N, C-alpha and C positions, 0 to 999 in steps of 0.2 A: 425508504426503509431500504432498496437495492445499495442506493449508491453509496448508504452508510455501513453496509456491511460489506460491500467490497473496499469503500474509504479502509475498514476498519481493518481488514485480509490483507491489505499492501500495505498499509506503518506497522500491523505488523508482523511483518517478513522481513521487514528492514529492522523491525527493533532485536529480534533473535539472533538475528546475521550479524548484528551488530557486539553481538559477542565473542562471536569467533575472535582467533588469534589474532585477527590485520585489523583496524583500527580505521573507519571509512573514514574517507574524505570530505568530512562536513564539517565544515565552519560553527563554532556555538553562535549566538544573540537571536536575535529575531526572524522568524522564515515566516514567507507567503509561499503557500501550495493550493496548486491547479489540477485539479481531476478531470478527465472529459471523457462521460462513459457515451459508446454507441449501441445497440442493441439488433440483435435478428434475432427476432421469435417469430411464433404464428401469429401473434399479432400485438400493433403498434405501441411499441414504446418511443418515447420523445429523448432526444440525446440528452445527460441529463448531463451539469457542468457544474463541481463545489470550489469556493475558494476558501481559507483558512490562515490562517496566523495561529503562529505558538512560537513560544520561549524556550528554546533547546540552549541547554549551557554545555559546557563542558562534560560534568560529571554524569549528566543523562545519557550524553553520547558516548563515554565509555564503561557506562553500566548497561547500556543496551534502553534506556528507556525514549530513545527517540524516536518520534513518530507515534507513539505508542496509544492508540484510541481499540479500545476493548468493549466500548457496552455496549454493544449491540449481536456481538458473538456468544455463543456459549462454550464452542467447540472449534479449534481450530491445530491441525497438525501440517509441522512445516516434513514434506518428505522428500526437499534436495533443498540444497543449500551450495553453493558458490561463492566465498567472498573474499575480495578483492580492495586495494585502498579504493580504487578507484570505480568499483561499484558492485555488482552481485546480480546473479540472477539465481533464480528460487521459482519451486513449487508449494502452491499450499492447499489444503484441503481444509475446507469450514463448513459448519453446521449453525444457522439462524439460530434466533429463534422462536419463528416458526416451524424449522426441520427444513428449512429452503441449506441444499448443500450445495457449495459453492465448490469448482478446483479452479487452481489458477496458475499459470509458468508467464515470471517475468524479468525483464533484465531491465538493472536500473544502471544509470553512472550517477558517479560522485565526480561535483569537480571542486570542491571546497564551499565557493560561498552560493554553485548552483546542484541543484539535481535533479533527474528525467527518466523518463523509460516508458517502459510500452509493459499493457499485461493481460493476457488473458484469458479467459475462463469460460468457463458451460457451468449450468444456473438448473439443476435441477426442481423445479419450482410446482406447488401446487396446478400452477395456471400449465403445466406444460416445458419441456426445455426451452434454453435461451442460454444465446452466446453474445458476451460482452469481447470489447475492447475498451481497454481503459488507457490513457496518452495522462502521465503526469507528470508536471513542471513545478521545478520545486525551487526558490530564489533566498538566501537570503535579504533581510530589508534595514538592517540597522543592528545596535546593539538592543538589548532586551531594558 
């Protein structure tokens, strides 16, 4: 649950930022995205790595639908956004279906056929506060 919420928040940030006047340097095609999360909390949480693939069309990138994953989030608010063709910085605050609050700051780079970045976040959960660090790496692996 934590991993899906964080990944969804990350890609939500990418999606809303793509709506800005600057089009991100992301080439359409089949993309493989890997996120690795580490946690700092009062109880042990194992590192989590997830990889998924998705087809991104030129229309989705222009529309702002690239990397959209919303099923695990009830509410998100982008509190800061600085979009450039070669990347973006943003902050987002989300609430998950279980009431977990996540505040994240991200810095992403877009390089046409690759994308990557780092996200730091603080979560307020029923089990106590959790600090997380997420490393994102994406690459275009071919046509859809």
